[in-house]
C-alpha positions in Angstrom: 0.0 0.0 0.0 1.4 3.4 -1.0 2.1 6.1 1.6 -0.6 8.3 0.1 -3.1 5.4 0.2 -2.2 4.6 3.8 -2.9 8.1 5.0 -6.1 8.3 3.0 -7.4 5.1 4.7 -6.3 6.5 8.1 -8.2 9.7 7.5 -11.3 7.9 6.2 -11.5 5.6 9.2 -11.0 8.4 11.7 -13.0 11.3 10.2 -16.4 10.0 11.2 -15.7 10.8 14.8 -15.7 14.5 13.9 -19.4 14.7 12.9 -20.9 15.1 16.3 -18.0 15.9 18.6 -18.7 19.3 20.1 -18.8 20.8 23.6 -19.8 24.2 22.4 -23.4 25.2 22.8 -24.7 26.6 19.5 -22.7 24.3 17.3 -24.5 22.1 14.8 -25.7 18.6 15.3 -24.4 17.5 11.9 -21.3 17.9 9.9 -20.7 16.5 6.5 -18.6 13.7 5.3 -18.2 10.1 6.3 -21.0 7.5 5.7 -24.0 9.3 7.2 -25.6 12.7 7.3 -27.6 13.6 10.4 -29.5 16.2 8.3 -30.9 13.3 6.2 -33.8 12.8 8.6 -37.6 13.2 8.8 -39.3 15.3 6.2 -35.9 16.4 4.9 -34.7 12.9 4.2 -33.6 11.9 0.7 -31.6 8.8 -0.2 -30.9 5.6 1.7 -27.1 5.7 1.6 -26.6 8.3 4.3 -30.1 8.4 5.9 -30.2 8.8 9.7 -33.0 6.9 11.4 -32.2 7.7 15.0 -32.1 11.5 15.7 -35.4 10.7 17.5 -35.6 7.4 19.4 -38.6 6.3 21.6 -39.1 3.2 23.6 -42.3 2.4 25.6 -42.1 5.6 27.7 -38.6 6.8 27.2 -37.1 9.1 24.5 -33.7 10.4 23.3 -33.0 13.0 20.7 -30.0 14.5 19.0 -30.4 18.3 19.6 -29.4 21.1 17.3 -26.4 21.7 19.5 -25.1 18.2 18.8 -25.8 16.9 22.3 -27.9 13.9 23.1 -30.9 14.7 25.4 -33.0 12.1 27.1 -36.1 11.9 29.3 -38.8 9.5 30.5 -39.0 6.2 32.2 -35.9 5.0 34.0 -33.6 7.4 32.1 -31.6 8.7 35.0 -28.1 7.4 35.7 -29.4 5.1 38.5 -31.5 3.3 35.9 -34.5 3.5 38.2 -35.4 7.1 38.4 -36.8 9.2 35.5 -35.8 12.5 34.0 -38.9 14.6 33.8 -37.5 17.1 31.3 -35.1 16.6 28.3 -31.7 16.4 30.0 -28.2 16.3 28.4 -26.3 13.1 28.5 -23.0 14.3 29.9 -20.5 13.4 32.6 -22.3 15.4 35.3 -25.6 13.7 34.8 -24.0 10.3 34.1 -21.1 9.9 36.5 -18.0 8.2 35.1 -18.9 9.0 31.5 -15.9 9.6 29.3 -15.6 10.6 25.6 -18.3 12.4 23.6 -21.7 10.8 23.4 -22.4 9.8 19.8 -25.4 7.5 19.6 -28.0 6.2 22.0 -30.1 3.0 21.7 -33.2 2.0 23.5 -34.8 -1.5 24.0 -38.0 -1.9 25.9 -40.7 -4.5 26.6 -43.6 -2.6 28.2 -44.0 -0.3 31.1 -41.0 0.1 33.5 -39.1 -2.4 31.4 -36.5 -0.5 29.5 -32.7 -0.5 29.1 -30.4 1.9 27.3 -27.0 1.8 25.5 -24.7 4.7 24.7 -21.8 4.8 22.3 -19.0 7.4 23.0 -16.1 8.7 20.9 -13.5 6.8 23.0 -14.8 3.4 21.7 -16.8 2.6 24.8 -20.4 1.3 25.2 -22.3 2.2 28.3 -25.5 0.7 29.7 -28.2 1.5 32.3 -31.8 0.6 33.0 -33.4 -2.8 33.7 -31.0 -5.7 33.0 -32.2 -8.3 30.6 -34.3 -5.9 28.3 -31.7 -4.7 25.8 -28.7 -6.7 26.9 -28.6 -10.3 28.1 -28.0 -10.9 31.8 -24.6 -12.3 30.9 -23.7 -8.9 29.7 -25.4 -6.8 32.4 -26.2 -9.0 35.4 -29.5 -8.7 37.3 -29.5 -5.7 39.7 -26.9 -3.7 37.8 -29.2 -0.9 36.8 -26.8 2.0 37.2 -25.0 3.7 34.4 -21.7 1.9 33.7 -19.2 1.0 31.0 -19.6 -2.4 29.5 -16.5 -4.6 29.6 -17.7 -6.1 26.3 -16.7 -3.1 24.2 -17.1 -2.8 20.4 -16.6 -5.7 18.0 -13.0 -6.5 17.3 -11.5 -4.1 14.8 -14.4 -1.6 15.0 -14.0 1.9 16.4 -16.7 4.4 17.3 -15.7 6.3 14.2 -16.7 3.2 12.1 -20.3 3.0 13.5 -23.0 4.2 11.2 -26.0 2.8 12.9 -26.5 1.9 16.6 -29.9 0.2 16.7 -31.6 -1.2 19.8 -34.7 -3.2 20.2 -36.0 -5.8 22.7 -33.1 -8.1 23.7 -31.0 -7.0 20.7 -28.3 -4.3 19.9 -27.2 -4.0 16.3 -24.2 -2.1 14.8 -24.0 -1.3 11.1 -20.6 0.0 10.2 -19.5 2.5 7.6 -18.0 -0.3 5.5 -21.4 -2.1 5.5 -20.7 -4.9 8.0 -23.4 -5.9 10.5 -22.7 -7.0 14.1 -25.4 -8.3 16.5 -25.4 -8.7 20.3 -28.5 -10.8 21.3 -29.6 -13.8 23.3 -31.4 -15.2 20.3 -29.1 -17.5 18.3 -30.9 -17.0 15.0 -31.0 -13.2 15.3 -27.2 -13.2 15.6 -27.1 -14.1 11.9 -24.0 -16.2 12.4 -25.4 -19.7 11.6 -26.3 -20.4 15.2 -22.8 -19.7 16.4 -21.9 -17.2 19.1 -23.3 -16.4 22.5 -25.4 -13.7 24.2 -22.3 -11.9 25.6 -20.2 -11.6 22.4 -20.7 -9.8 19.1 -21.6 -11.9 16.1 -20.8 -10.7 12.6 -23.7 -11.5 10.3 -23.0 -13.9 7.5 -25.0 -14.9 4.4 -26.3 -18.3 3.5 -23.2 -19.1 1.6 -21.0 -18.4 4.6 -19.6 -15.1 3.4 -19.9 -12.0 5.5 -22.9 -9.8 4.9 -21.5 -6.5 3.5 -22.4 -3.3 1.7 -25.2 -2.7 4.2 -26.5 0.9 4.6 -29.3 0.2 7.2 -30.3 -2.6 9.6 -33.5 -2.5 11.6 -35.8 -5.1 13.2 -37.4 -6.7 16.2 -36.6 -9.1 18.9 -37.3 -12.0 16.5 -36.2 -10.8 13.1 -33.8 -8.3 11.5 -34.0 -6.7 8.1 -31.1 -5.1 6.2 -30.8 -2.9 3.1 -27.6 -2.9 1.0 -26.1 -0.2 -1.1 -27.4 -1.7 -4.3 -31.0 -1.9 -3.0 -30.9 -5.6 -2.0 -32.8 -6.8 1.0 -31.8 -9.3 3.6 -33.5 -10.8 6.6 -32.8 -13.4 9.3 -34.1 -14.6 12.7 -36.6 -17.1 13.9 -39.5 -15.2 12.4 -38.0 -13.9 9.2 -39.6 -13.7 5.7 -38.2 -14.2 2.2 -40.8 -12.1 0.4 -41.9 -14.8 -2.0 -44.3 -16.8 0.2 -42.4 -18.2 3.1 -41.7 -17.5 6.7 -39.0 -19.5 8.3 -36.2 -19.4 10.9 -33.1 -18.2 9.3 -29.9 -18.2 11.3 -28.0 -16.5 8.4 -28.8 -13.5 6.3 -31.2 -14.6 3.6 -32.1 -12.7 0.4 -35.5 -11.0 0.8 -37.3 -10.4 -2.4 -38.3 -6.9 -3.2 -42.0 -6.1 -4.2 -42.7 -7.0 -7.7 -43.4 -4.0 -9.9 -42.1 -1.4 -7.4 -40.6 1.7 -9.0 -37.7 3.7 -7.8 -35.2 2.8 -5.2 -35.7 1.8 -1.5 -35.3 4.7 0.8 -36.1 3.2 4.2 -36.7 -0.2 5.9 -38.5 -1.0 9.1 -40.2 -3.7 11.2 -42.4 -4.1 14.2 -43.6 -6.9 16.4 -46.5 -7.5 18.7 -46.3 -9.5 21.8 -50.0 -10.4 21.5 -49.3 -13.1 18.9 -47.0 -16.1 18.7 -45.9 -15.2 15.2 -45.8 -11.5 15.0 -43.2 -9.8 12.8 -44.0 -7.4 10.0 -41.6 -5.6 7.6 -42.0 -2.2 5.9 -40.4 -0.6 2.9 -40.5 3.0 1.7 -39.4 3.9 -1.8 -38.1 7.2 -3.0 -41.3 7.4 -5.1 -43.3 7.6 -1.9 -44.8 4.1 -2.1 -45.0 2.0 1.0 -45.0 -1.8 1.1 -45.7 -4.2 4.0 -45.2 -7.9 4.6 -45.8 -10.4 7.4 -48.1 -10.6 10.3 -51.3 -8.7 10.4 -53.3 -9.5 13.5 -53.9 -5.8 14.2 -54.1 -4.5 10.6 -50.4 -3.5 10.7 -50.0 -4.2 7.0 -52.5 -1.4 6.3 -54.4 -3.4 3.6 -57.7 -3.2 5.5 -57.6 -6.9 6.5 -56.2 -8.8 9.5 -54.9 -11.6 7.4 -51.2 -12.3 7.4 -49.4 -11.9 4.0 -46.2 -13.7 3.0 -45.8 -11.4 0.0 -45.6 -7.7 -0.2 -48.8 -5.7 -0.1 -49.4 -1.9 -0.3 -51.3 -0.1 2.4 -54.3 1.8 1.1 -55.9 5.1 2.1 -59.7 4.4 2.2 -60.5 0.7 1.7 -59.1 -2.6 0.6 -59.8 -1.6 -3.0 -59.0 2.1 -2.5 -55.9 4.1 -3.6 -52.6 2.9 -2.4 -50.5 5.0 -0.1 -47.9 6.4 -2.4 -46.9 9.9 -1.2 -44.8 9.2 1.9 -41.6 10.9 3.0 -40.8 8.9 6.2 -42.0 5.8 8.0 -41.8 5.1 11.8 -43.0 1.7 12.9 -42.8 0.9 16.6 -39.5 -0.9 16.5 -37.7 -0.4 19.8 -40.4 -2.2 21.8 -41.7 -5.7 21.1 -45.4 -4.9 21.7 -48.1 -3.0 19.9 -47.4 -3.2 16.2 -48.4 0.3 15.1 -46.9 2.5 12.4 -47.0 6.2 11.6 -46.0 7.6 8.3 -45.3 11.2 7.2 -46.7 12.3 3.8 -45.4 14.7 1.2 -48.2 17.1 2.5 -46.6 17.0 5.9 -49.5 15.0 7.4 -49.5 11.9 9.7 -51.3 8.7 8.6 -51.1 5.6 10.8 -52.5 2.1 11.2 -52.0 -1.1 13.1 -52.4 -1.7 16.8 -53.9 1.2 18.7 -52.8 0.6 22.3 -52.7 3.2 25.0 -54.1 5.7 22.5 -50.7 5.7 20.8 -52.1 6.4 17.3 -54.5 9.1 18.4 -57.3 7.3 16.6 -59.7 7.0 19.5 -58.6 3.5 20.6 -58.8 2.5 24.2 -56.1 2.5 26.8 -56.1 -1.3 27.3 -55.7 -4.2 24.8 -54.7 -3.0 21.4 -57.3 -2.6 18.7 -56.8 -3.3 15.0 -56.9 0.1 13.1 -57.0 0.7 9.4 -55.1 3.5 7.8 -56.3 7.0 8.7 -55.4 10.2 10.3 -55.3 11.1 14.0 -58.8 11.9 15.2 -58.3 15.0 17.2 -55.7 17.8 17.7 -55.5 20.3 20.5 -57.3 23.6 19.7 -55.2 25.8 17.5 -53.3 22.9 15.9 -54.0 20.4 13.1 -52.5 17.5 11.1 -50.5 19.9 9.0 -46.9 21.1 8.8 -45.6 17.9 10.5 -41.9 17.4 9.7 -41.0 14.4 12.0 -42.7 11.5 13.7 -41.5 8.9 16.1 -43.5 5.9 17.2 -42.9 4.6 20.7 -44.3 1.5 22.3 -47.2 3.4 23.8 -46.8 6.9 22.4 -46.3 8.9 19.2 -44.4 12.1 19.1 -44.3 14.6 16.3 -42.5 17.8 15.4 -44.5 20.6 13.8 -43.2 23.6 11.9 -43.5 26.8 13.8 -44.2 25.0 17.1 -41.4 24.9 19.7 -42.9 22.1 21.8 -43.3 18.5 20.5 -46.7 16.9 19.8 -47.7 14.0 22.0 -50.4 11.3 22.1 -50.8 8.1 24.0 -49.8 7.1 27.5 -47.8 9.6 29.6 -46.1 8.5 32.7 -42.7 9.0 34.5 -41.9 12.1 32.6 -42.5 10.7 29.1 -43.9 14.0 28.0 -40.8 15.9 29.2 -43.0 18.5 30.9 -41.6 18.1 34.4 -44.5 15.9 35.5 -44.6 12.2 36.5 -48.4 12.1 36.1 -49.9 8.8 34.9 -52.6 9.6 32.3 -53.8 8.7 28.8 -53.9 11.4 26.2 -56.2 10.4 23.3 -55.8 13.8 21.6 -52.6 15.2 20.0 -51.4 18.1 22.1 -48.3 20.3 22.5 -48.4 20.9 26.3 -44.9 19.4 26.5 -41.5 20.9 26.5 -39.6 22.8 23.8 -37.3 20.4 21.9 -35.3 20.8 18.7 -34.1 17.7 16.8 -31.3 17.6 14.4 -32.6 17.6 10.8 -36.0 18.8 11.9 -35.7 22.3 13.2 -39.2 23.6 13.8 -38.6 27.3 14.7 -35.9 29.8 14.1 -36.3 31.3 17.5 -35.2 30.5 21.0 -36.0 31.3 24.6 -33.1 31.0 27.0 -32.2 32.3 30.4 -29.1 34.1 31.7 -28.6 31.2 34.1 -28.3 27.4 33.7 -28.4 25.5 36.9 -30.7 24.7 39.8 -33.6 27.1 39.8 -34.4 27.9 43.4 -37.0 30.0 45.2 -35.7 33.5 45.5 -33.4 33.3 42.4 -34.0 35.6 39.5 -32.9 35.2 35.9 -32.9 37.3 32.8 -35.0 35.9 29.9 -33.2 35.9 26.6 -35.5 35.8 23.6 -34.0 35.4 20.1 -34.9 37.2 17.9 -35.4 40.1 20.1 -38.5 42.3 20.2 -41.1 39.7 21.4 -43.2 39.6 24.5 -42.7 37.4 27.6 -45.5 35.9 29.7 -45.8 33.3 32.5 -48.2 30.5 31.5 -50.1 30.5 34.8 -52.6 27.8 33.6 -49.8 25.4 32.7 -47.6 26.1 35.8 -47.6 24.7 39.3 -44.7 27.0 40.4 -45.1 30.7 41.0 -43.0 33.6 39.9 -43.0 37.3 39.1 -42.0 38.8 35.8 -40.8 42.4 35.4 -39.6 43.1 31.9 -37.2 40.3 31.2 -36.5 39.6 34.9 -38.1 36.4 36.2 -38.1 35.8 39.9 -39.1 32.5 41.3 -41.4 32.6 44.3 -42.8 29.1 44.6 -41.6 25.5 43.8 -43.0 23.4 41.0 -43.1 23.6 37.2 -43.0 27.0 35.6 -43.9 27.5 32.0 -42.8 30.7 30.3 -43.8 31.8 26.8 -42.0 34.1 24.4 -44.1 35.3 21.5 -42.1 36.8 18.6 -42.2 37.2 14.8 -39.9 34.5 13.3 -39.4 34.6 9.6 -41.8 32.6 7.5 -43.5 31.2 10.6 -44.9 34.7 11.4 -45.8 35.0 15.1 -44.7 32.0 17.1 -44.7 31.2 20.8 -41.5 29.6 22.3 -41.9 27.7 25.6 -39.3 27.2 28.3 -40.0 25.0 31.3 -38.3 25.7 34.6 -38.2 23.2 37.5 -38.2 25.5 40.5 -37.0 24.0 43.8 -37.1 25.0 47.5 -33.4 24.7 47.8 -33.0 26.0 51.3 -29.8 27.9 52.3 -27.6 29.2 49.5 -24.1 30.4 49.1 -23.4 33.5 47.0 -20.3 33.7 44.7 -20.0 37.1 43.2 -17.5 38.4 40.7 -16.6 41.0 38.0 -15.1 40.9 34.6 -13.3 44.3 34.1 -11.3 46.0 31.4 -7.8 45.9 33.0 -6.3 48.9 31.1 -2.9 48.7 32.7 -2.7 44.9 33.0 -1.9 44.8 36.7 -4.8 42.5 37.8 -6.1 45.2 40.1 -9.4 47.0 39.5 -8.2 50.6 39.5 -10.3 53.7 39.4 -11.7 54.3 35.9 -11.4 50.6 34.9 -14.9 49.7 34.1 -16.6 46.3 34.1 -17.1 44.7 30.8 -19.2 41.7 29.7 -17.7 41.0 26.3 -20.3 38.2 25.8 -18.7 36.1 28.5 -20.4 33.5 30.7 -19.1 32.4 34.1 -19.3 28.8 35.0 -19.1 27.3 38.5 -17.2 23.9 38.1 -17.2 21.3 40.8 -14.3 19.1 42.1 -15.3 16.5 39.5 -14.6 18.9 36.7 -18.3 19.3 35.7 -20.4 22.4 35.4 -22.7 23.1 38.4 -24.1 26.3 37.0 -23.5 28.7 34.1 -24.4 32.4 34.3 -24.2 35.2 31.7 -22.0 38.1 32.7 -24.1 41.3 33.1 -23.4 44.3 30.9 -21.6 46.0 33.8 -19.3 43.0 34.1 -20.8 41.6 37.2 -22.1 38.1 37.8 -23.3 36.1 40.7 -24.0 32.5 41.6 -26.5 31.7 44.3 -26.1 28.0 44.9 -27.8 25.9 47.5 -25.4 24.1 49.9 -26.9 20.8 48.8 -25.3 21.3 45.4 -21.9 22.0 47.1 -21.7 18.8 49.0 -18.6 17.3 47.3 -15.3 18.1 49.0 -12.5 19.5 46.9 -11.5 22.5 44.8 -14.2 24.4 43.0 -13.4 26.8 40.2 -14.9 29.5 38.1 -14.2 29.2 34.4 -15.1 31.7 31.7 -16.6 30.8 28.3 -18.0 32.6 25.3 -21.3 30.8 25.5 -23.6 29.0 28.0 -22.7 25.6 29.3 -25.2 22.9 30.4 -25.3 21.6 33.9 -23.1 18.5 34.0 -20.9 19.5 31.0 -17.2 18.7 31.6 -15.2 22.0 31.5 -11.4 22.1 32.1 -10.3 25.3 30.3 -11.6 28.7 29.5 -12.4 30.1 26.1 -10.3 32.9 24.6 -12.3 36.1 24.8 -13.6 37.5 21.5 -12.8 40.9 20.0 -9.0 40.6 20.4 -9.2 40.5 24.2 -6.9 38.5 26.4 -6.9 37.7 30.1 -4.6 39.9 32.2 -5.0 38.4 35.6 -7.3 37.6 38.5 -8.0 38.7 42.0 -10.4 38.0 44.9 -11.1 41.7 45.6 -8.2 43.2 47.5 -6.5 39.9 47.9 -5.3 37.1 45.7 -4.0 39.4 43.0 -2.3 37.3 40.4 -1.3 38.8 37.1 0.4 35.6 36.0 -2.9 33.8 35.9 -4.1 34.7 32.4 -6.1 31.5 31.9 -9.6 32.6 32.5 -9.9 30.0 35.2 -9.6 30.6 39.0 -9.7 27.9 41.6 -11.7 29.2 44.6 -11.2 26.3 47.1 -13.5 23.9 48.9 -17.1 25.1 49.2 -18.5 22.0 50.8 -18.1 23.4 54.3 -19.3 27.0 53.5 -22.4 27.8 55.5 -25.7 28.9 53.8 -26.2 32.6 53.7 -22.5 33.2 53.1 -21.1 35.3 50.3 -17.6 34.3 49.3 -14.8 36.7 48.3 -15.5 38.0 44.7 -13.9 36.1 41.8 -12.7 38.8 39.4 -11.1 38.4 36.0 -9.2 41.2 34.1 -9.3 41.3 30.3 -7.9 43.8 27.8 -7.5 44.3 24.1 -4.8 46.9 24.6 -1.5 45.5 23.3 0.3 47.6 26.0 -1.5 45.7 28.7 -0.6 42.3 27.3 2.8 40.6 27.7 3.4 40.6 23.9 2.3 43.3 21.6 1.5 41.7 18.3 1.5 43.7 15.1 0.8 42.0 11.8 -0.3 38.3 11.6 -0.8 36.5 8.3 -1.2 32.9 7.1 -0.9 31.8 3.5 -0.6 28.6 1.6 1.8 28.9 -1.3 3.3 26.0 -3.3 1.9 23.5 -0.9 3.5 25.1 2.1 1.7 26.9 4.9 3.5 30.1 6.0 2.5 31.9 9.2 4.1 35.3 9.6 3.8 37.7 12.6 5.6 40.7 14.1 5.8 41.7 17.7 6.2 45.3 18.7 7.5 44.4 22.2 7.9 41.3 24.3 8.1 40.9 28.1 9.3 37.6 29.7 8.4 35.8 26.6 9.6 32.2 26.1 8.1 30.9 22.9 5.2 31.0 20.5 2.8 28.2 19.6 1.0 28.3 16.2 -2.6 27.1 16.5 -5.0 26.1 13.7 -8.8 25.9 13.8 -11.7 24.8 11.6 -14.2 27.3 13.0 -12.3 30.1 14.6 -13.3 28.9 18.0 -11.7 25.5 18.7 -7.9 25.6 18.2 -5.1 23.0 18.3 -1.3 23.5 18.2 0.5 22.6 14.9 3.9 24.0 15.7 6.1 26.1 18.0 9.0 28.6 17.8 11.2 30.1 20.4 11.3 33.9 21.1 14.0 35.9 19.4 14.0 38.4 22.2 17.1 38.3 24.4 16.0 36.7 27.7 12.4 37.1 26.4 12.5 40.9 26.5 12.5 43.4 23.7 11.3 46.9 23.0 11.9 46.7 19.2 10.0 45.0 16.5 10.8 41.3 15.8 9.5 39.3 12.8 8.8 35.6 12.8 7.9 33.0 10.1 6.7 29.5 10.7 6.2 27.1 7.8 5.0 23.5 7.4 4.9 21.5 4.2 1.4 20.5 3.1 -0.5 20.3 -0.1 -3.6 21.9 1.3 -4.9 23.2 4.6 -8.4 21.6 4.9 -9.2 21.2 8.6 -12.5 19.7 9.4 -14.6 22.7 8.5 -18.2 23.8 9.1 -20.9 23.9 6.6 -19.4 21.8 3.8 -18.2 18.2 3.2 -14.9 17.3 4.8 -12.2 17.4 2.2 -10.8 14.0 3.0 -7.9 14.0 0.4 -6.7 17.4 1.6 -6.8 16.2 5.2 -4.7 13.3 4.1 -2.3 15.6 2.3 -2.1 17.7 5.5 -1.2 14.6 7.5 1.4 13.6 4.9 3.1 17.0 5.1 3.7 16.7 8.8 6.7 14.9 10.4 6.0 11.4 11.5 5.5 12.3 15.2 3.2 15.1 14.4 1.3 12.9 11.9 0.5 10.5 14.7 -0.5 13.3 16.9 -2.8 14.6 14.1 -4.4 11.2 13.9 -4.9 11.3 17.7 -6.5 14.7 17.4 -9.0 13.3 14.9 -9.9 10.5 17.2 -10.4 12.6 20.2 -12.4 15.2 18.2 -10.2 18.2 18.9 -10.5 19.0 15.2 -14.3 18.7 15.6 -15.9 19.5 12.3 -19.5 20.6 12.7 -21.8 22.8 10.8 -23.4 25.8 12.5 -27.1 25.4 12.6 -27.4 28.2 15.1 -24.4 30.5 15.4 -23.4 31.3 19.0 -22.2 34.8 18.4 -18.5 34.0 18.6 -16.2 35.7 16.0 -15.2 34.9 13.4 -18.3 33.0 12.3 -17.2 30.1 10.2 -18.0 30.3 6.5 -17.4 26.7 5.7 -14.6 27.4 3.3 -11.8 28.7 5.6 -9.3 27.6 8.2 -8.0 29.9 10.9 -4.6 30.6 12.5 -3.6 32.4 15.7 -0.3 32.7 17.6 -0.1 31.9 21.3 2.6 33.6 23.3 4.0 31.5 26.2 5.6 33.3 29.2 8.5 31.8 31.1 6.0 30.9 33.8 3.7 29.1 31.3 1.0 31.8 31.1 -0.5 32.5 27.6 -1.8 35.4 25.6 -2.9 35.4 22.0 -2.7 37.2 18.7 -5.7 38.1 16.7 -7.3 35.3 14.6 -6.7 35.4 10.9 -8.0 33.4 8.0 -5.7 31.2 6.0 -5.3 32.5 2.4 -4.8 29.9 -0.2 -2.5 31.3 -2.9 
């Protein structure tokens, strides 16, 4: 294999990890490149090859979504890290909420088997699989023993030779977890020997690679879905495969197949297959059905039909493909569908919802727990022919739907211009995400839920945030932040159990419970929309106050002198616990002040707490080790605790404030102050010109310093988005003993055929990335590969810009120069775009 080919293969196998790796709120949920496109989802979905099925995943009463910011959020039955308790609102899967978590969460899978019977799996960027929930539901008891409900890493790991970057699809259903890789291989972990697809070989606690009837590996697969008793796969050429004890061949036979067997496509179907699916009902001994969606919009179904799940207006099983029909057994076929969502993560209630070209929902099959919204009862499922949901909440209708997800007992939808999600069916243990554990049946579609955005199906181009992320306690107040501005705020008293007062944008919590706040604003093509934010208000008891100020340190002495005013500069202050995770995040006020009021119960862990500055809000539980570089050319000049703790060598934007676990309630700590400046005279090195250019396959970075003080060296840093940087080289200072009052010029160069860091907004330029790696020395080449794996060069597209400058344009790379003092402190040059000459 040639050197060029070796590097290309390295890059191709590593680059997938870049898609979703992001810790920065406001980044996008999908990048481009690799074998899948998270935007290829819901109503916006197109072709099969890169289609993403699992941005929205629902079990019986539990749901996980990929948010617009790239994070995975989860709520509902048994979703908390103990595997027993339930998140009542959409909650980020991060290290704070799931202790022990490492790496970046990439994909979540759910398997359920009825009420309170659910188990979860999580894939992270560091090649680990994590599990929590009721053992024996998704994983066999040999993998997760009985009683081990809490979140933990599996010792099993990924299949041999497979990394997280290789995983295209991470699909869960009752008793079964399936991985489809980017190269089209399929691996199954299940307690059913036939579902393993390995000819009866294997065991419940090892991965089995699926083989075909001739003994060769199944390959070229772009999607694998299924049920506890049968799996169905689609290959890149449009071929279908199935296996398991209740699998079909499409030409008239159901049998137990322990290897992947060719599944005949419908005779006479036009176009190519876009989606596959399956469901299963526990109310029959033979109970598996398959579904196909063609790019033409035609839907086909095959298999068991006890509850009308084939949609042909009968309850007769069919061992050949039939087409669901709109009005009767002889009526028009359903042929204008954009997306299908059978109940596939739970083994009961074989219902299916489809989304049409007209952005409407049709559904059929088992109506149990009101999950189809067709007026069925809350008990034993009823057979239901194709039709539309019967009722919608006043003010809404079966129009403008852009996503649908069928759960085991619920259906959820996303509707254009509506910030909350639509819900119908059984709600219990927080399955509605509305901060309520009520146990009720909702036969009518409603949107009295929580605001949620899902990657690939953004419903509104407007947001309602608060100036504080953290525990919301009685007595706290927050500033409401509506975007776009100019709208009106109101407390939804009818939908709230908590109490609060609202004065302008200042919201003050006065009573515990659920508080719903509305923001009504004109948002583009949607016209006037109402954005909802749900607060869980607690009676927290005694609180500790941690105040601070960000100020413009004109002389760089780390002391707030007379005339040095406070400045916000778009910064957020984050209180970080001894475990390295965010406890609360607060926006700095326009006068530079900020304040945390944290209940002592949230400061119980012994150890060092710290305040860390960032350019955007962080979520509770996010890991946070280092500060962001201030925007606008500012740098940190030092810190102080008021009149004490003055330290002008600490220019990190992070200050350790000691152990808070013993601090009494009602106490105010010494202020935590940070100086910043964009005056070169206040910074240790005064940069003049900085430029970066690619010429003749070489990157040249040139800069000039006007003066240097105690300077040791420079580090050259590159970025895909102007926000996240990594070091690509270094150079010692030319100044004698690091001090100079005269101009000094520097040039750094590295040989590469093109600088194409993982950028935002366009496909990753894989060959250019390979060329970049080739151009580096061997040690740095290996470091570059490591950076790809860990996601430091995280390539993500900006769905919602976070206000940081420069805003990525998708076609640029960025350079800055870091100055390193003799004591290790840093300051930075301005950020410049790389010019390709």
